[in-house]
mmCIF file of the N, C-alpha and C atoms, coordinates in Angstrom:
data_MODEL
# 
_entry.id   MODEL 
# 
loop_
_atom_site.group_PDB 
_atom_site.id 
_atom_site.type_symbol 
_atom_site.label_atom_id 
_atom_site.label_alt_id 
_atom_site.label_comp_id 
_atom_site.label_asym_id 
_atom_site.label_entity_id 
_atom_site.label_seq_id 
_atom_site.pdbx_PDB_ins_code 
_atom_site.Cartn_x 
_atom_site.Cartn_y 
_atom_site.Cartn_z 
_atom_site.occupancy 
_atom_site.B_iso_or_equiv 
_atom_site.pdbx_formal_charge 
_atom_site.auth_seq_id 
_atom_site.auth_comp_id 
_atom_site.auth_asym_id 
_atom_site.auth_atom_id 
_atom_site.pdbx_PDB_model_num 
ATOM 1   N N  . MET A 1 1  ? 3.490   12.056 10.345  1.00 0.00 ? 1  MET A N  1 
ATOM 2   C CA . MET A 1 1  ? 2.886   11.141 9.455   1.00 0.00 ? 1  MET A CA 1 
ATOM 3   C C  . MET A 1 1  ? 3.760   9.835  9.470   1.00 0.00 ? 1  MET A C  1 
ATOM 4   N N  . PRO A 1 2  ? 3.164   8.736  9.594   1.00 0.00 ? 2  PRO A N  1 
ATOM 5   C CA . PRO A 1 2  ? 3.886   7.452  9.678   1.00 0.00 ? 2  PRO A CA 1 
ATOM 6   C C  . PRO A 1 2  ? 4.508   7.106  8.341   1.00 0.00 ? 2  PRO A C  1 
ATOM 7   N N  . LYS A 1 3  ? 5.659   6.333  8.413   1.00 0.00 ? 3  LYS A N  1 
ATOM 8   C CA . LYS A 1 3  ? 6.357   5.914  7.237   1.00 0.00 ? 3  LYS A CA 1 
ATOM 9   C C  . LYS A 1 3  ? 6.373   4.344  7.282   1.00 0.00 ? 3  LYS A C  1 
ATOM 10  N N  . PHE A 1 4  ? 6.226   3.716  6.122   1.00 0.00 ? 4  PHE A N  1 
ATOM 11  C CA . PHE A 1 4  ? 6.255   2.282  5.979   1.00 0.00 ? 4  PHE A CA 1 
ATOM 12  C C  . PHE A 1 4  ? 7.229   1.918  4.842   1.00 0.00 ? 4  PHE A C  1 
ATOM 13  N N  . THR A 1 5  ? 8.156   1.005  5.107   1.00 0.00 ? 5  THR A N  1 
ATOM 14  C CA . THR A 1 5  ? 9.092   0.569  4.120   1.00 0.00 ? 5  THR A CA 1 
ATOM 15  C C  . THR A 1 5  ? 8.726   -0.881 3.711   1.00 0.00 ? 5  THR A C  1 
ATOM 16  N N  . GLY A 1 6  ? 8.785   -1.082 2.354   1.00 0.00 ? 6  GLY A N  1 
ATOM 17  C CA . GLY A 1 6  ? 8.437   -2.436 1.867   1.00 0.00 ? 6  GLY A CA 1 
ATOM 18  C C  . GLY A 1 6  ? 8.509   -2.527 0.314   1.00 0.00 ? 6  GLY A C  1 
ATOM 19  N N  . THR A 1 7  ? 7.824   -3.485 -0.139  1.00 0.00 ? 7  THR A N  1 
ATOM 20  C CA . THR A 1 7  ? 7.809   -3.765 -1.575  1.00 0.00 ? 7  THR A CA 1 
ATOM 21  C C  . THR A 1 7  ? 6.410   -3.655 -2.117  1.00 0.00 ? 7  THR A C  1 
ATOM 22  N N  . ILE A 1 8  ? 6.197   -2.988 -3.278  1.00 0.00 ? 8  ILE A N  1 
ATOM 23  C CA . ILE A 1 8  ? 4.906   -2.872 -3.878  1.00 0.00 ? 8  ILE A CA 1 
ATOM 24  C C  . ILE A 1 8  ? 4.610   -4.177 -4.689  1.00 0.00 ? 8  ILE A C  1 
ATOM 25  N N  . ARG A 1 9  ? 3.412   -4.660 -4.510  1.00 0.00 ? 9  ARG A N  1 
ATOM 26  C CA . ARG A 1 9  ? 2.947   -5.870 -5.251  1.00 0.00 ? 9  ARG A CA 1 
ATOM 27  C C  . ARG A 1 9  ? 1.560   -5.577 -5.826  1.00 0.00 ? 9  ARG A C  1 
ATOM 28  N N  . HIS A 1 10 ? 1.274   -6.159 -6.944  1.00 0.00 ? 10 HIS A N  1 
ATOM 29  C CA . HIS A 1 10 ? 0.028   -6.057 -7.601  1.00 0.00 ? 10 HIS A CA 1 
ATOM 30  C C  . HIS A 1 10 ? -0.880  -7.231 -7.181  1.00 0.00 ? 10 HIS A C  1 
ATOM 31  N N  . ASN A 1 11 ? -2.098  -6.963 -6.750  1.00 0.00 ? 11 ASN A N  1 
ATOM 32  C CA . ASN A 1 11 ? -3.111  -7.957 -6.398  1.00 0.00 ? 11 ASN A CA 1 
ATOM 33  C C  . ASN A 1 11 ? -4.167  -7.982 -7.541  1.00 0.00 ? 11 ASN A C  1 
ATOM 34  N N  . ASP A 1 12 ? -4.420  -9.174 -8.090  1.00 0.00 ? 12 ASP A N  1 
ATOM 35  C CA . ASP A 1 12 ? -5.409  -9.234 -9.214  1.00 0.00 ? 12 ASP A CA 1 
ATOM 36  C C  . ASP A 1 12 ? -6.826  -9.246 -8.793  1.00 0.00 ? 12 ASP A C  1 
ATOM 37  N N  . LEU A 1 13 ? -7.096  -9.396 -7.499  1.00 0.00 ? 13 LEU A N  1 
ATOM 38  C CA . LEU A 1 13 ? -8.391  -9.535 -6.957  1.00 0.00 ? 13 LEU A CA 1 
ATOM 39  C C  . LEU A 1 13 ? -9.315  -8.339 -7.391  1.00 0.00 ? 13 LEU A C  1 
ATOM 40  N N  . GLU A 1 14 ? -10.535 -8.559 -7.707  1.00 0.00 ? 14 GLU A N  1 
ATOM 41  C CA . GLU A 1 14 ? -11.468 -7.464 -8.005  1.00 0.00 ? 14 GLU A CA 1 
ATOM 42  C C  . GLU A 1 14 ? -11.014 -6.390 -9.015  1.00 0.00 ? 14 GLU A C  1 
ATOM 43  N N  . GLY A 1 15 ? -10.358 -6.865 -10.097 1.00 0.00 ? 15 GLY A N  1 
ATOM 44  C CA . GLY A 1 15 ? -9.912  -5.932 -11.078 1.00 0.00 ? 15 GLY A CA 1 
ATOM 45  C C  . GLY A 1 15 ? -8.524  -5.394 -10.899 1.00 0.00 ? 15 GLY A C  1 
ATOM 46  N N  . GLY A 1 16 ? -7.890  -5.699 -9.752  1.00 0.00 ? 16 GLY A N  1 
ATOM 47  C CA . GLY A 1 16 ? -6.546  -5.325 -9.558  1.00 0.00 ? 16 GLY A CA 1 
ATOM 48  C C  . GLY A 1 16 ? -6.278  -4.045 -8.733  1.00 0.00 ? 16 GLY A C  1 
ATOM 49  N N  . PHE A 1 17 ? -5.266  -4.092 -7.897  1.00 0.00 ? 17 PHE A N  1 
ATOM 50  C CA . PHE A 1 17 ? -4.890  -2.940 -7.110  1.00 0.00 ? 17 PHE A CA 1 
ATOM 51  C C  . PHE A 1 17 ? -3.507  -3.235 -6.562  1.00 0.00 ? 17 PHE A C  1 
ATOM 52  N N  . TYR A 1 18 ? -2.875  -2.155 -6.049  1.00 0.00 ? 18 TYR A N  1 
ATOM 53  C CA . TYR A 1 18 ? -1.543  -2.294 -5.458  1.00 0.00 ? 18 TYR A CA 1 
ATOM 54  C C  . TYR A 1 18 ? -1.524  -2.343 -4.001  1.00 0.00 ? 18 TYR A C  1 
ATOM 55  N N  . GLU A 1 19 ? -0.614  -3.184 -3.453  1.00 0.00 ? 19 GLU A N  1 
ATOM 56  C CA . GLU A 1 19 ? -0.413  -3.336 -1.976  1.00 0.00 ? 19 GLU A CA 1 
ATOM 57  C C  . GLU A 1 19 ? 0.982   -3.037 -1.654  1.00 0.00 ? 19 GLU A C  1 
ATOM 58  N N  . LEU A 1 20 ? 1.208   -2.620 -0.401  1.00 0.00 ? 20 LEU A N  1 
ATOM 59  C CA . LEU A 1 20 ? 2.533   -2.480 0.160   1.00 0.00 ? 20 LEU A CA 1 
ATOM 60  C C  . LEU A 1 20 ? 2.724   -3.670 1.094   1.00 0.00 ? 20 LEU A C  1 
ATOM 61  N N  . HIS A 1 21 ? 3.732   -4.548 0.843   1.00 0.00 ? 21 HIS A N  1 
ATOM 62  C CA . HIS A 1 21 ? 4.129   -5.601 1.756   1.00 0.00 ? 21 HIS A CA 1 
ATOM 63  C C  . HIS A 1 21 ? 5.369   -5.034 2.603   1.00 0.00 ? 21 HIS A C  1 
ATOM 64  N N  . THR A 1 22 ? 5.088   -4.736 3.803   1.00 0.00 ? 22 THR A N  1 
ATOM 65  C CA . THR A 1 22 ? 6.139   -4.095 4.640   1.00 0.00 ? 22 THR A CA 1 
ATOM 66  C C  . THR A 1 22 ? 7.210   -5.073 5.068   1.00 0.00 ? 22 THR A C  1 
ATOM 67  N N  . ASP A 1 23 ? 8.373   -4.488 5.485   1.00 0.00 ? 23 ASP A N  1 
ATOM 68  C CA . ASP A 1 23 ? 9.440   -5.342 6.030   1.00 0.00 ? 23 ASP A CA 1 
ATOM 69  C C  . ASP A 1 23 ? 9.093   -5.960 7.391   1.00 0.00 ? 23 ASP A C  1 
ATOM 70  N N  . ASP A 1 24 ? 8.013   -5.391 7.990   1.00 0.00 ? 24 ASP A N  1 
ATOM 71  C CA . ASP A 1 24 ? 7.554   -5.953 9.275   1.00 0.00 ? 24 ASP A CA 1 
ATOM 72  C C  . ASP A 1 24 ? 6.474   -7.072 9.094   1.00 0.00 ? 24 ASP A C  1 
ATOM 73  N N  . GLY A 1 25 ? 6.107   -7.334 7.790   1.00 0.00 ? 25 GLY A N  1 
ATOM 74  C CA . GLY A 1 25 ? 5.173   -8.427 7.553   1.00 0.00 ? 25 GLY A CA 1 
ATOM 75  C C  . GLY A 1 25 ? 3.730   -7.997 7.394   1.00 0.00 ? 25 GLY A C  1 
ATOM 76  N N  . ASP A 1 26 ? 3.478   -6.730 7.449   1.00 0.00 ? 26 ASP A N  1 
ATOM 77  C CA . ASP A 1 26 ? 2.076   -6.225 7.237   1.00 0.00 ? 26 ASP A CA 1 
ATOM 78  C C  . ASP A 1 26 ? 1.825   -5.921 5.800   1.00 0.00 ? 26 ASP A C  1 
ATOM 79  N N  . VAL A 1 27 ? 0.506   -5.945 5.466   1.00 0.00 ? 27 VAL A N  1 
ATOM 80  C CA . VAL A 1 27 ? 0.102   -5.689 4.087   1.00 0.00 ? 27 VAL A CA 1 
ATOM 81  C C  . VAL A 1 27 ? -0.985  -4.627 4.121   1.00 0.00 ? 27 VAL A C  1 
ATOM 82  N N  . TYR A 1 28 ? -0.757  -3.604 3.282   1.00 0.00 ? 28 TYR A N  1 
ATOM 83  C CA . TYR A 1 28 ? -1.710  -2.503 3.186   1.00 0.00 ? 28 TYR A CA 1 
ATOM 84  C C  . TYR A 1 28 ? -2.108  -2.203 1.685   1.00 0.00 ? 28 TYR A C  1 
ATOM 85  N N  . ARG A 1 29 ? -3.311  -1.888 1.486   1.00 0.00 ? 29 ARG A N  1 
ATOM 86  C CA . ARG A 1 29 ? -3.715  -1.394 0.145   1.00 0.00 ? 29 ARG A CA 1 
ATOM 87  C C  . ARG A 1 29 ? -3.189  0.028  0.026   1.00 0.00 ? 29 ARG A C  1 
ATOM 88  N N  . LEU A 1 30 ? -2.839  0.385  -1.248  1.00 0.00 ? 30 LEU A N  1 
ATOM 89  C CA . LEU A 1 30 ? -2.286  1.737  -1.448  1.00 0.00 ? 30 LEU A CA 1 
ATOM 90  C C  . LEU A 1 30 ? -3.412  2.591  -2.047  1.00 0.00 ? 30 LEU A C  1 
ATOM 91  N N  . GLU A 1 31 ? -3.910  3.559  -1.428  1.00 0.00 ? 31 GLU A N  1 
ATOM 92  C CA . GLU A 1 31 ? -4.957  4.473  -1.901  1.00 0.00 ? 31 GLU A CA 1 
ATOM 93  C C  . GLU A 1 31 ? -4.300  5.795  -2.299  1.00 0.00 ? 31 GLU A C  1 
ATOM 94  N N  . GLY A 1 32 ? -4.461  6.200  -3.633  1.00 0.00 ? 32 GLY A N  1 
ATOM 95  C CA . GLY A 1 32 ? -3.950  7.410  -4.090  1.00 0.00 ? 32 GLY A CA 1 
ATOM 96  C C  . GLY A 1 32 ? -2.496  7.399  -4.350  1.00 0.00 ? 32 GLY A C  1 
ATOM 97  N N  . ALA A 1 33 ? -1.964  6.221  -4.649  1.00 0.00 ? 33 ALA A N  1 
ATOM 98  C CA . ALA A 1 33 ? -0.533  6.079  -4.887  1.00 0.00 ? 33 ALA A CA 1 
ATOM 99  C C  . ALA A 1 33 ? -0.090  6.628  -6.274  1.00 0.00 ? 33 ALA A C  1 
ATOM 100 N N  . GLY A 1 34 ? -0.975  6.807  -7.156  1.00 0.00 ? 34 GLY A N  1 
ATOM 101 C CA . GLY A 1 34 ? -0.573  7.267  -8.502  1.00 0.00 ? 34 GLY A CA 1 
ATOM 102 C C  . GLY A 1 34 ? 0.063   6.106  -9.266  1.00 0.00 ? 34 GLY A C  1 
ATOM 103 N N  . LYS A 1 35 ? 1.047   6.422  -10.102 1.00 0.00 ? 35 LYS A N  1 
ATOM 104 C CA . LYS A 1 35 ? 1.708   5.396  -10.905 1.00 0.00 ? 35 LYS A CA 1 
ATOM 105 C C  . LYS A 1 35 ? 2.775   4.709  -10.075 1.00 0.00 ? 35 LYS A C  1 
ATOM 106 N N  . VAL A 1 36 ? 2.610   3.443  -9.768  1.00 0.00 ? 36 VAL A N  1 
ATOM 107 C CA . VAL A 1 36 ? 3.635   2.672  -9.121  1.00 0.00 ? 36 VAL A CA 1 
ATOM 108 C C  . VAL A 1 36 ? 3.972   1.457  -9.913  1.00 0.00 ? 36 VAL A C  1 
ATOM 109 N N  . THR A 1 37 ? 5.170   0.765  -9.574  1.00 0.00 ? 37 THR A N  1 
ATOM 110 C CA . THR A 1 37 ? 5.577   -0.407 -10.246 1.00 0.00 ? 37 THR A CA 1 
ATOM 111 C C  . THR A 1 37 ? 5.706   -1.546 -9.305  1.00 0.00 ? 37 THR A C  1 
ATOM 112 N N  . ALA A 1 38 ? 5.042   -2.632 -9.609  1.00 0.00 ? 38 ALA A N  1 
ATOM 113 C CA . ALA A 1 38 ? 5.132   -3.852 -8.812  1.00 0.00 ? 38 ALA A CA 1 
ATOM 114 C C  . ALA A 1 38 ? 6.622   -4.304 -8.669  1.00 0.00 ? 38 ALA A C  1 
ATOM 115 N N  . GLY A 1 39 ? 6.980   -4.698 -7.494  1.00 0.00 ? 39 GLY A N  1 
ATOM 116 C CA . GLY A 1 39 ? 8.359   -5.104 -7.269  1.00 0.00 ? 39 GLY A CA 1 
ATOM 117 C C  . GLY A 1 39 ? 9.311   -4.024 -6.744  1.00 0.00 ? 39 GLY A C  1 
ATOM 118 N N  . SER A 1 40 ? 8.851   -2.744 -6.808  1.00 0.00 ? 40 SER A N  1 
ATOM 119 C CA . SER A 1 40 ? 9.606   -1.658 -6.289  1.00 0.00 ? 40 SER A CA 1 
ATOM 120 C C  . SER A 1 40 ? 9.744   -1.660 -4.791  1.00 0.00 ? 40 SER A C  1 
ATOM 121 N N  . ARG A 1 41 ? 10.933  -1.321 -4.284  1.00 0.00 ? 41 ARG A N  1 
ATOM 122 C CA . ARG A 1 41 ? 11.198  -1.129 -2.894  1.00 0.00 ? 41 ARG A CA 1 
ATOM 123 C C  . ARG A 1 41 ? 11.017  0.344  -2.607  1.00 0.00 ? 41 ARG A C  1 
ATOM 124 N N  . VAL A 1 42 ? 10.095  0.598  -1.671  1.00 0.00 ? 42 VAL A N  1 
ATOM 125 C CA . VAL A 1 42 ? 9.707   1.968  -1.463  1.00 0.00 ? 42 VAL A CA 1 
ATOM 126 C C  . VAL A 1 42 ? 9.542   2.359  0.046   1.00 0.00 ? 42 VAL A C  1 
ATOM 127 N N  . VAL A 1 43 ? 9.525   3.632  0.313   1.00 0.00 ? 43 VAL A N  1 
ATOM 128 C CA . VAL A 1 43 ? 9.127   4.198  1.605   1.00 0.00 ? 43 VAL A CA 1 
ATOM 129 C C  . VAL A 1 43 ? 7.850   4.929  1.365   1.00 0.00 ? 43 VAL A C  1 
ATOM 130 N N  . VAL A 1 44 ? 6.751   4.552  2.025   1.00 0.00 ? 44 VAL A N  1 
ATOM 131 C CA . VAL A 1 44 ? 5.436   5.186  1.850   1.00 0.00 ? 44 VAL A CA 1 
ATOM 132 C C  . VAL A 1 44 ? 5.182   6.092  3.064   1.00 0.00 ? 44 VAL A C  1 
ATOM 133 N N  . LYS A 1 45 ? 4.856   7.306  2.868   1.00 0.00 ? 45 LYS A N  1 
ATOM 134 C CA . LYS A 1 45 ? 4.456   8.170  3.985   1.00 0.00 ? 45 LYS A CA 1 
ATOM 135 C C  . LYS A 1 45 ? 2.931   8.391  3.802   1.00 0.00 ? 45 LYS A C  1 
ATOM 136 N N  . GLY A 1 46 ? 2.130   8.139  4.812   1.00 0.00 ? 46 GLY A N  1 
ATOM 137 C CA . GLY A 1 46 ? 0.720   8.286  4.749   1.00 0.00 ? 46 GLY A CA 1 
ATOM 138 C C  . GLY A 1 46 ? 0.021   7.898  6.001   1.00 0.00 ? 46 GLY A C  1 
ATOM 139 N N  . LYS A 1 47 ? -1.303  7.972  5.916   1.00 0.00 ? 47 LYS A N  1 
ATOM 140 C CA . LYS A 1 47 ? -2.174  7.632  6.977   1.00 0.00 ? 47 LYS A CA 1 
ATOM 141 C C  . LYS A 1 47 ? -2.868  6.354  6.858   1.00 0.00 ? 47 LYS A C  1 
ATOM 142 N N  . VAL A 1 48 ? -2.794  5.497  7.881   1.00 0.00 ? 48 VAL A N  1 
ATOM 143 C CA . VAL A 1 48 ? -3.492  4.254  7.822   1.00 0.00 ? 48 VAL A CA 1 
ATOM 144 C C  . VAL A 1 48 ? -5.023  4.469  8.116   1.00 0.00 ? 48 VAL A C  1 
ATOM 145 N N  . GLU A 1 49 ? -5.861  4.018  7.227   1.00 0.00 ? 49 GLU A N  1 
ATOM 146 C CA . GLU A 1 49 ? -7.303  4.261  7.367   1.00 0.00 ? 49 GLU A CA 1 
ATOM 147 C C  . GLU A 1 49 ? -7.879  3.074  8.101   1.00 0.00 ? 49 GLU A C  1 
ATOM 148 N N  . GLY A 1 50 ? -8.665  3.379  9.126   1.00 0.00 ? 50 GLY A N  1 
ATOM 149 C CA . GLY A 1 50 ? -9.332  2.314  9.878   1.00 0.00 ? 50 GLY A CA 1 
ATOM 150 C C  . GLY A 1 50 ? -10.748 2.118  9.341   1.00 0.00 ? 50 GLY A C  1 
ATOM 151 N N  . GLY A 1 51 ? -11.532 1.457  10.033  1.00 0.00 ? 51 GLY A N  1 
ATOM 152 C CA . GLY A 1 51 ? -12.886 1.281  9.665   1.00 0.00 ? 51 GLY A CA 1 
ATOM 153 C C  . GLY A 1 51 ? -13.266 0.084  8.847   1.00 0.00 ? 51 GLY A C  1 
ATOM 154 N N  . GLY A 1 52 ? -12.393 -0.916 8.901   1.00 0.00 ? 52 GLY A N  1 
ATOM 155 C CA . GLY A 1 52 ? -12.747 -2.146 8.208   1.00 0.00 ? 52 GLY A CA 1 
ATOM 156 C C  . GLY A 1 52 ? -12.229 -2.261 6.797   1.00 0.00 ? 52 GLY A C  1 
ATOM 157 N N  . PHE A 1 53 ? -12.828 -3.112 6.014   1.00 0.00 ? 53 PHE A N  1 
ATOM 158 C CA . PHE A 1 53 ? -12.403 -3.473 4.634   1.00 0.00 ? 53 PHE A CA 1 
ATOM 159 C C  . PHE A 1 53 ? -13.160 -2.730 3.605   1.00 0.00 ? 53 PHE A C  1 
ATOM 160 N N  . GLY A 1 54 ? -12.517 -2.487 2.512   1.00 0.00 ? 54 GLY A N  1 
ATOM 161 C CA . GLY A 1 54 ? -13.151 -1.926 1.290   1.00 0.00 ? 54 GLY A CA 1 
ATOM 162 C C  . GLY A 1 54 ? -13.577 -3.149 0.465   1.00 0.00 ? 54 GLY A C  1 
ATOM 163 N N  . ILE A 1 55 ? -13.911 -2.844 -0.832  1.00 0.00 ? 55 ILE A N  1 
ATOM 164 C CA . ILE A 1 55 ? -14.386 -3.879 -1.730  1.00 0.00 ? 55 ILE A CA 1 
ATOM 165 C C  . ILE A 1 55 ? -13.286 -4.817 -2.046  1.00 0.00 ? 55 ILE A C  1 
ATOM 166 N N  . HIS A 1 56 ? -12.038 -4.559 -1.855  1.00 0.00 ? 56 HIS A N  1 
ATOM 167 C CA . HIS A 1 56 ? -10.916 -5.406 -2.152  1.00 0.00 ? 56 HIS A CA 1 
ATOM 168 C C  . HIS A 1 56 ? -10.736 -6.498 -1.105  1.00 0.00 ? 56 HIS A C  1 
ATOM 169 N N  . MET A 1 57 ? -11.217 -6.289 0.111   1.00 0.00 ? 57 MET A N  1 
ATOM 170 C CA . MET A 1 57 ? -11.140 -7.262 1.225   1.00 0.00 ? 57 MET A CA 1 
ATOM 171 C C  . MET A 1 57 ? -9.742  -7.729 1.500   1.00 0.00 ? 57 MET A C  1 
ATOM 172 N N  . SER A 1 58 ? -8.742  -6.860 1.364   1.00 0.00 ? 58 SER A N  1 
ATOM 173 C CA . SER A 1 58 ? -7.371  -7.225 1.574   1.00 0.00 ? 58 SER A CA 1 
ATOM 174 C C  . SER A 1 58 ? -6.711  -6.651 2.833   1.00 0.00 ? 58 SER A C  1 
ATOM 175 N N  . GLY A 1 59 ? -7.510  -5.995 3.656   1.00 0.00 ? 59 GLY A N  1 
ATOM 176 C CA . GLY A 1 59 ? -6.951  -5.443 4.879   1.00 0.00 ? 59 GLY A CA 1 
ATOM 177 C C  . GLY A 1 59 ? -6.959  -3.935 4.880   1.00 0.00 ? 59 GLY A C  1 
ATOM 178 N N  . PRO A 1 60 ? -6.263  -3.351 5.781   1.00 0.00 ? 60 PRO A N  1 
ATOM 179 C CA . PRO A 1 60 ? -6.306  -1.882 5.942   1.00 0.00 ? 60 PRO A CA 1 
ATOM 180 C C  . PRO A 1 60 ? -5.603  -1.195 4.833   1.00 0.00 ? 60 PRO A C  1 
ATOM 181 N N  . SER A 1 61 ? -5.900  0.084  4.598   1.00 0.00 ? 61 SER A N  1 
ATOM 182 C CA . SER A 1 61 ? -5.257  0.838  3.537   1.00 0.00 ? 61 SER A CA 1 
ATOM 183 C C  . SER A 1 61 ? -4.528  1.969  4.020   1.00 0.00 ? 61 SER A C  1 
ATOM 184 N N  . ILE A 1 62 ? -3.532  2.453  3.218   1.00 0.00 ? 62 ILE A N  1 
ATOM 185 C CA . ILE A 1 62 ? -2.762  3.627  3.552   1.00 0.00 ? 62 ILE A CA 1 
ATOM 186 C C  . ILE A 1 62 ? -3.197  4.668  2.523   1.00 0.00 ? 62 ILE A C  1 
ATOM 187 N N  . THR A 1 63 ? -3.667  5.834  2.993   1.00 0.00 ? 63 THR A N  1 
ATOM 188 C CA . THR A 1 63 ? -3.821  6.960  2.088   1.00 0.00 ? 63 THR A CA 1 
ATOM 189 C C  . THR A 1 63 ? -2.484  7.625  1.858   1.00 0.00 ? 63 THR A C  1 
ATOM 190 N N  . VAL A 1 64 ? -1.963  7.524  0.699   1.00 0.00 ? 64 VAL A N  1 
ATOM 191 C CA . VAL A 1 64 ? -0.619  7.859  0.435   1.00 0.00 ? 64 VAL A CA 1 
ATOM 192 C C  . VAL A 1 64 ? -0.454  9.392  0.307   1.00 0.00 ? 64 VAL A C  1 
ATOM 193 N N  . GLU A 1 65 ? 0.552   9.895  1.084   1.00 0.00 ? 65 GLU A N  1 
ATOM 194 C CA . GLU A 1 65 ? 0.965   11.302 0.948   1.00 0.00 ? 65 GLU A CA 1 
ATOM 195 C C  . GLU A 1 65 ? 2.144   11.381 0.033   1.00 0.00 ? 65 GLU A C  1 
ATOM 196 N N  . ARG A 1 66 ? 3.048   10.434 0.141   1.00 0.00 ? 66 ARG A N  1 
ATOM 197 C CA . ARG A 1 66 ? 4.318   10.375 -0.595  1.00 0.00 ? 66 ARG A CA 1 
ATOM 198 C C  . ARG A 1 66 ? 4.898   9.074  -0.711  1.00 0.00 ? 66 ARG A C  1 
ATOM 199 N N  . ILE A 1 67 ? 5.517   8.749  -1.879  1.00 0.00 ? 67 ILE A N  1 
ATOM 200 C CA . ILE A 1 67 ? 6.259   7.494  -2.066  1.00 0.00 ? 67 ILE A CA 1 
ATOM 201 C C  . ILE A 1 67 ? 7.656   7.836  -2.570  1.00 0.00 ? 67 ILE A C  1 
ATOM 202 N N  . ASP A 1 68 ? 8.668   7.260  -1.913  1.00 0.00 ? 68 ASP A N  1 
ATOM 203 C CA . ASP A 1 68 ? 10.063  7.523  -2.312  1.00 0.00 ? 68 ASP A CA 1 
ATOM 204 C C  . ASP A 1 68 ? 10.752  6.121  -2.489  1.00 0.00 ? 68 ASP A C  1 
ATOM 205 N N  . PRO A 1 69 ? 11.777  6.015  -3.306  1.00 0.00 ? 69 PRO A N  1 
ATOM 206 C CA . PRO A 1 69 ? 12.527  4.824  -3.416  1.00 0.00 ? 69 PRO A CA 1 
ATOM 207 C C  . PRO A 1 69 ? 13.171  4.448  -2.050  1.00 0.00 ? 69 PRO A C  1 
ATOM 208 N N  . ALA A 1 70 ? 13.282  3.208  -1.722  1.00 0.00 ? 70 ALA A N  1 
ATOM 209 C CA . ALA A 1 70 ? 13.884  2.776  -0.455  1.00 0.00 ? 70 ALA A CA 1 
ATOM 210 C C  . ALA A 1 70 ? 15.401  2.700  -0.617  1.00 0.00 ? 70 ALA A C  1 
# 
């Protein structure tokens, strides 16, 4: 299962959702992340979902298996 390290940010678009801004410069929506805090540095373990954009139109999403502090 891939791991992604970065910072969680809140996006206010379409009612709001959380994104992971990775250290590599990529941005992913977090699906199934549970309770997270914007500004937290984390390591996310999960699967990148393909197939285009969801209603948030912010790019690919990660279906989260686990989030740990970085």
